[in-house]
One Martini backbone bead per residue (centre of mass of N, CA, C, O) as a GRO file, in nm:
protein
   82
    1MET     BB    1   1.751  -6.431   1.215
    2GLN     BB    2   1.578  -6.225   1.066
    3ASP     BB    3   1.669  -6.287   0.777
    4TYR     BB    4   1.600  -6.585   0.772
    5ASN     BB    5   1.296  -6.558   0.837
    6TYR     BB    6   1.227  -6.381   0.587
    7VAL     BB    7   1.328  -6.575   0.357
    8TRP     BB    8   1.228  -6.877   0.482
    9ALA     BB    9   0.940  -6.790   0.669
   10ASP     BB   10   0.781  -6.522   0.634
   11CYS     BB   11   0.919  -6.359   0.876
   12PHE     BB   12   0.887  -6.040   1.045
   13GLU     BB   13   1.140  -5.910   1.226
   14ILE     BB   14   1.213  -5.705   1.520
   15THR     BB   15   1.406  -5.435   1.665
   16LEU     BB   16   1.375  -5.239   1.965
   17GLU     BB   17   1.528  -4.927   2.044
   18LEU     BB   18   1.473  -4.685   2.312
   19SER     BB   19   1.786  -4.674   2.383
   20CYS     BB   20   2.130  -4.643   2.440
   21CYS     BB   21   2.062  -4.813   2.685
   22LYS     BB   22   2.064  -5.146   2.761
   23TYR     BB   23   2.038  -5.092   3.098
   24PRO     BB   24   1.812  -4.943   3.242
   25PRO     BB   25   1.698  -4.813   3.498
   26THR     BB   26   1.413  -4.866   3.668
   27SER     BB   27   1.351  -4.554   3.709
   28GLU     BB   28   1.337  -4.514   3.370
   29LEU     BB   29   1.104  -4.687   3.239
   30GLN     BB   30   0.857  -4.503   3.250
   31GLN     BB   31   0.978  -4.284   3.063
   32GLU     BB   32   1.022  -4.466   2.817
   33TRP     BB   33   0.729  -4.527   2.779
   34GLU     BB   34   0.628  -4.234   2.745
   35ASN     BB   35   0.816  -4.168   2.495
   36ASN     BB   36   0.698  -4.448   2.319
   37ARG     BB   37   0.396  -4.522   2.319
   38GLU     BB   38   0.270  -4.401   2.058
   39SER     BB   39   0.459  -4.534   1.856
   40LEU     BB   40   0.396  -4.827   1.935
   41LEU     BB   41   0.090  -4.821   1.877
   42VAL     BB   42   0.108  -4.746   1.580
   43PHE     BB   43   0.276  -4.990   1.495
   44ILE     BB   44   0.066  -5.206   1.576
   45GLU     BB   45  -0.163  -5.101   1.385
   46LYS     BB   46   0.018  -5.173   1.111
   47VAL     BB   47   0.027  -5.490   1.097
   48HIS     BB   48  -0.246  -5.519   0.896
   49ILE     BB   49  -0.098  -5.433   0.656
   50GLY     BB   50  -0.211  -5.585   0.369
   51VAL     BB   51  -0.191  -5.925   0.295
   52LYS     BB   52  -0.432  -6.180   0.373
   53GLY     BB   53  -0.469  -6.547   0.379
   54PHE     BB   54  -0.576  -6.774   0.127
   55VAL     BB   55  -0.477  -7.026  -0.096
   56ARG     BB   56  -0.686  -7.112  -0.372
   57ASP     BB   57  -0.867  -7.296  -0.568
   58ALA     BB   58  -1.085  -7.188  -0.811
   59VAL     BB   59  -1.261  -7.454  -0.829
   60THR     BB   60  -1.246  -7.616  -0.533
   61GLY     BB   61  -1.112  -7.442  -0.275
   62ALA     BB   62  -0.857  -7.553  -0.217
   63GLY     BB   63  -0.573  -7.561  -0.066
   64LEU     BB   64  -0.246  -7.424  -0.133
   65GLU     BB   65   0.058  -7.547  -0.134
   66ASN     BB   66   0.339  -7.369  -0.209
   67ALA     BB   67   0.246  -7.107  -0.311
   68THR     BB   68   0.324  -6.836  -0.523
   69VAL     BB   69   0.356  -6.497  -0.442
   70VAL     BB   70   0.319  -6.223  -0.672
   71VAL     BB   71   0.440  -5.880  -0.679
   72ALA     BB   72   0.450  -5.608  -0.846
   73GLY     BB   73   0.752  -5.441  -0.744
   74ILE     BB   74   0.834  -5.697  -0.566
   75ALA     BB   75   1.137  -5.879  -0.473
   76HIS     BB   76   0.937  -6.063  -0.274
   77ASN     BB   77   0.830  -6.366  -0.237
   78ILE     BB   78   0.554  -6.578  -0.143
   79THR     BB   79   0.502  -6.876   0.048
   80ALA     BB   80   0.283  -7.090   0.115
   81GLY     BB   81   0.156  -7.292   0.325
   82LYS     BB   82  -0.057  -7.543   0.466
   0.00000   0.00000   0.00000
């Protein structure tokens, strides 16, 4: 689903695995949080790096639907929504 959403919906999803144990005991959850807290918070802070906004017509200022945004050196174009 992650690949599909990235290619077709311009949505970047991730899965974080904090332990090799799929179902850690409840007694270990606090330690898992403490082990990964700082890394998770730094990751969350990085969410807003990049370009965001609206694609608008240069003359009228009206929003442009389905406009393709191309960045040199990046092989994945983004298509604006409605």
